[in-house]
C-alpha positions in Angstrom: 0.0 0.0 0.0 2.9 2.2 0.5 4.0 1.9 -3.0 0.5 2.7 -4.3 0.4 5.9 -2.2 3.7 6.8 -3.5 2.7 6.2 -7.0 -0.4 8.3 -6.6 1.6 11.2 -5.1 4.2 11.1 -7.9 1.4 11.0 -10.6 -0.3 14.0 -9.0 2.9 16.2 -9.0 3.5 18.6 -11.9 6.8 17.2 -12.6 5.7 13.6 -12.3 6.4 13.0 -16.0 10.1 13.9 -15.6 12.2 10.9 -14.8 13.7 10.9 -11.3 17.4 11.1 -11.3 19.8 12.5 -8.8 20.2 15.6 -11.0 16.5 16.2 -11.3 16.1 15.7 -7.5 18.9 18.2 -6.8 17.4 20.7 -9.2 14.0 20.3 -7.7 15.4 20.7 -4.1 17.5 23.7 -5.1 14.5 25.3 -6.9 12.3 24.6 -3.8 15.0 26.1 -1.5 15.3 29.2 -3.7 11.6 29.7 -3.7 11.5 29.3 0.0 14.3 31.9 0.5 12.4 34.3 -1.8 9.2 33.8 0.2 11.0 34.2 3.5 12.6 37.4 2.3 9.3 38.8 1.0 7.1 37.9 3.9 9.2 37.1 7.0 12.6 38.7 6.6 11.4 42.2 7.6 9.7 40.8 10.7 12.7 38.7 11.6 15.1 41.6 11.1 12.7 43.9 13.1 12.7 41.4 16.0 16.5 41.1 15.8 16.9 44.9 15.7 14.5 45.2 18.6 16.4 42.6 20.6 19.7 44.2 19.8 18.3 47.6 20.9 17.0 46.0 24.1 20.3 44.4 24.9 22.1 47.7 24.1 19.7 49.7 26.4 20.0 47.0 29.1 23.8 47.3 28.9 23.6 51.1 29.0 21.2 50.9 31.9 23.5 48.6 33.7 26.4 50.9 33.1 24.3 53.9 34.3 23.3 51.9 37.3 26.9 51.1 38.0 27.9 54.8 37.7 25.0 55.8 40.0 26.0 53.1 42.5 29.6 54.3 42.5 28.4 57.9 42.9 26.2 56.9 45.8 29.0 54.8 47.4 31.3 57.8 47.1 28.7 60.1 48.5 28.0 57.7 51.4 31.8 57.5 52.1 32.0 61.3 52.1 29.0 61.6 54.4 30.4 59.0 56.7 33.8 60.8 56.8 32.0 64.1 57.4 29.9 62.5 60.2 33.0 61.1 61.8 34.7 64.5 61.7 31.5 66.1 63.2 31.5 63.4 65.9 35.1 64.1 66.7 34.4 67.9 66.9 31.4 67.2 69.2 33.5 64.9 71.4 36.3 67.4 71.5 33.8 70.2 72.3 32.3 68.1 75.1 35.7 67.3 76.5 36.6 71.0 76.4 33.4 71.9 78.1 34.0 69.3 80.7 37.5 70.5 81.3 36.3 74.1 81.4 33.5 73.2 83.8 35.9 71.3 86.0 38.4 74.2 85.9 35.5 76.6 86.7 34.3 74.4 89.6 37.9 74.2 91.0 38.4 78.0 90.5 35.0 78.7 92.1 35.8 76.4 95.0 39.2 78.0 95.5 37.6 81.5 95.4 34.9 80.4 97.8 37.5 78.9 100.2 39.6 82.1 99.9 36.5 84.2 100.7 35.7 82.0 103.7 39.2 82.3 104.9 39.2 86.1 104.5 35.8 86.3 106.2 37.1 84.1 109.0 40.2 86.4 109.3 38.0 89.5 109.4 35.7 87.9 111.9 38.7 86.9 114.0 40.2 90.4 113.8 36.8 92.0 114.7 36.4 89.6 117.6 39.9 90.4 118.7 39.2 94.1 118.5 36.0 93.5 120.5 37.8 91.5 123.1 40.5 94.1 123.3 37.9 96.8 123.7 36.0 94.8 126.3 39.3 94.1 128.1 40.1 97.9 128.0 36.7 98.7 129.6 37.2 96.0 132.2 40.8 97.1 132.9 39.6 100.7 133.0 36.9 99.9 135.4 39.1 97.7 137.6 41.8 100.4 137.5 39.4 103.0 138.6 38.2 100.8 141.4 41.7 100.0 142.5 42.9 103.6 142.2 40.0 104.9 144.1 40.6 102.4 146.8 44.3 103.2 146.8 43.9 106.9 146.7 40.7 106.8 148.7 39.3 109.2 146.4 37.4 108.8 143.3 38.8 110.2 140.1 36.7 111.5 137.3 35.8 108.5 135.1 36.6 110.2 131.8 40.0 111.4 133.0 40.8 108.0 134.4 39.8 106.2 131.1 42.1 108.4 129.1 44.9 107.6 131.5 44.2 103.9 131.2 43.8 103.9 127.4 47.1 105.7 126.9 48.7 103.2 129.3 47.1 100.2 127.3 48.1 101.7 124.0 51.6 102.0 125.3 51.6 98.4 126.3 50.1 97.4 122.9 52.9 99.1 121.0 55.5 97.5 123.2 54.0 94.0 122.5 54.0 94.6 118.8 57.6 95.6 118.8 
């Protein structure tokens, strides 16, 4: 049945009357190939080339996009590094400023404490000098009173209080200058 189908197919072909040889088969295949090429060029070649051009453009734009993305990434990396360097410098400045403020505060506290201690010392010295003066004055009055009492007992007469105080004060001042020498 195969041979019958083959025979029917060969009889129905246009060139079925030509004897089949290797040359005729090659000529038929070459002619068929040439017709196929012409048909492809006429109907499909433009579409194929458009697809190929579109693909080449897409690849080119993808490569350009990748290159641009790489450039942007490098720029962002560099900017990040610069910002990090700047942030580190600012942090160092802030730390230095904080240390300086701490040192200044410590120095200020020490200076203030020293000044306050000096003020307390001076006040204590003034208070001691004032108290000393008050004690001396009190002692003068007591000595004057005792001297008047003793002198009046000794002399059996009472002196004028003002005169007697002047006499005692001059005597005490004389003693004070002798003690200071």
